[in-house]
C-alpha positions, 0 to 999 in steps of 0.5 A, a space after each residue: 835322182 841325178 848323180 853328184 858331180 865331183 864339185 858337188 861331192 867335194 862341197 858336201 864333204 866340206 859340209 855344204 849342199 849345192 844351192 847356187 847355180 854352178 855355171 861358170 867356166 874357168 875363163 869366167 872365173 878368171 874374168 871375174 877377178 880380172 874385172 875386179 882388179 881392172 887395171 883401167 880402174 885402179 891403175 887409171 883412177 889412182 895413177 896420180 897416187 903413184 906418180 905424185 910420190 917419187 915420180 917415174 920410179 914409183 911406176 917403173 920400179 915400184 909397180 913390179 916390186 908390189 906385183 911380185 908381192 901380190 903374186 906371192 899372196 895369190 899363189 899361196 891363196 891359190 893352194 888353199 883355194 884348191 883344197 877348200 873350194 867354197 863360197 866363204 873363201 878366205 873366211 872358211 880357210 881361216 876357220 879350218 886352218 887357224 880356228 874359229 877366231 881366225 876365221 871370224 876375224 878374216 871374215 870381217 876384214 874381208 867383208 869390210 874390204 870388199 864393201 870398201 873396194 866397191 865404194 872405191 871403184 864406183 867413187 873413182 869411176 864418178 871422179 874419173 868420168 867428170 875429169 875425163 868429160 870435163 863436167 864439174 858440178 857446182 861447188 855447193 852441190 858437188 858432194 850431193 851430186 857425187 853421192 846420188 850418182 854413185 848411189 844410182 850406179 851401185 843400185 843398177 849393179 845390184 839390180 843386175 846381180 839380183 835379176 840378171 845372173 846370166 847377164 852378170 856372167 856374160 858382162 863379166 866375161 866381156 869386161 875381161 876382154 874389154 879391159 885387155 883390149 882398151 889397155 892394149 889399144 891405149 898402150 900402142 897408140 901412146 907409144 906410137 904417138 910419142 916421138 921420143 921415148 925417154 926411158 930414164 923416166 922409169 927409174 928417175 926419182 923425183 919429189 912431187 909431194 905437195 902437188 897439186 898446190 891446194 889439194 896435194 896427193 901427198 903433203 910436202 916432205 923431203 924423204 924420197 925413199 919414203 915417198 917411193 914406199 907411199 907410191 906402193 899404194 897404186 899397185 897395192 890398191 889396183 891388184 886387189 879383188 882376186 879373191 873373187 875367184 874363191 868367192 865364186 867357187 860354188 858357181 865354178 865348174 871343176 873348182 879345185 882346178 879352175 879357182 886357183 888358176 883364176 886367182 894366179 892368172 888374174 894377178 899375173 895378167 893384170 900386173 903385166 898389162 898394167 905395168 906396160 900401160 902405166 909405162 906408156 902413159 909415163 913415156 907419153 907425158 908431155 911434161 912431168 911437172 905439169 902432169 904432177 900438177 894435174 892431180 886426178 886429171 893427169 890421165 885424161 890430160 895425157 891422152 888429149 895432149 898426145 892422141 887428140 880430142 876425138 880418139 882420147 874421148 873414145 878411149 876414155 868412154 871405154 875406160 869408164 865402161 870398164 870401170 862400171 863393169 868392175 863395180 858390177 863384179 866387185 858387188 858379185 864378190 861382196 855379196 857371195 862373201 856376205 851370203 857365205 858368212 851369213 850361211 854359218 850365222 856369222 852376221 847380224 840378220 843371218 837368217 835373212 842375209 843367207 836367203 837365195 832367190 828361188 828363181 834366179 839362184 842369186 843371194 839377193 838379200 846379200 846383194 842389196 845389203 852389200 850395195 847399201 853398205 857401200 853407198 854409206 861409205 861413199 857418204 862418209 869418206 874421201 876416195 883416197 882414204 877408202 882406197 887405202 882402207 880397202 887395200 889394207 883390209 883386203 890384204 889382211 884378210 888374204 894373209 891371215 888364212 895364208 899364215 894359218 895355212 903355213 902353220 897348219 901345213 903338214 900338221 893338221 892340214 894334210 889333204 891338198 888340192 891339185 894346185 900345190 906349191 910344194 916346199 915353196 908354200 911356207 917361205 912364200 906365206 912368210 913373205 906375203 905376211 911380212 909384206 902385208 904388215 908393211 902395207 898396213 904401215 904405209 896405208 895409214 900415212 897422211 893424207 890417209 891418216 883417217 884410215 888409222 882410227 878406222 883400222 884401230 877402231 875396227 880391231 877394237 870393236 871386233 875384239 870386244 864383240 868376239 870376247 864379249 859374245 861371239 866366241 861362245 855363240 859363233 860355231 864356225 863352218 861345218 867340219 865335214 871331211 876336211 883333211 
């Protein structure tokens, strides 16, 4: 009988046996989170959300500010991930550090966030592709065409996740290089083709609320500071999904070291490359007010205006390809979270959802249920609302176990992994928690006010279910040797 690897031994100490195929290298783990963050998805499809708030300052100043917040969250998450490298990720951490209730609530927020982010990515891909290639379906059938197109896209990603485990990993690796390559080519081309760089755009505040007329990104309002804060939704939505590195812990080699590196590096690289890319788009924009009036079509308009039709189309095709692969990676992450929560009997139908295909070693039932839930959201909500809800859900699920870790640190949590922040962990955890509360406030402002009843309703339903039955039924993850 072959001897256990250190990864399998640590997993057994945490109460689980190795079921998923452990093939992912450190780079593959990093590339998965990089692919889900995908600056060519959130950074491009939501560019108008940032720009149409307080203008260039929202991009030049707002993006770096939110990037620092995201790095605080990522660094504190990385320390916890290094200690507890399981597929449950945040849910498992919340249970171990804050108790069963904390873990259960974290699981539902995280799962809801992962499914909404998949819906947001694929809906954004469709909307961006139609704007990029100049195809607009007839008004009376536009909604139906969108739902069918997004459904086909999502189901194709489910097929790859179910039957093509190795191909999914290869495509994710390729996606990491594709994102950085296209972002670099686009950035250099725009900067070279721009005759004069007007650097003051990066810190100039301009009120672009109320544009485009008829379908404004934000309703017309006078407060520039508040509009600047609303623009935080662009980087906050873009820099999500890095928990994917944690959800694939049981498939990653040397997980205690490679998973935390994947989390932090994916955020740092995406934040840096993303900021340079959106700055290049801002500097290359022929006219700021005309750009604000373009709404969701602003990025294709900039590329065509500056780079010409042929080159612009080639870049846009690359962007759409990267966005599709971003959705593929997002489904991988959502399905692993579904599998892990079901493995501990936390979901309805857990006996079915925790099944692993014996041939592909893929959590096939979790893959298909996550895909179908995502399609249902596309039918019910507009893109901007889905994006706002997913950002709030995900950051809540990120911060809950981090806050629990700050409380347990040095008390009940005394065994750490090789990645440690030392004394910096607690203050960074506090900053991350406060930043998440502020994100919650801006995420439910008009025109995303529909997000507020969704969040409040979700919290109320979770409270009823937990106190009504789950606090007695749900046992949480196995204890094992934790600390």
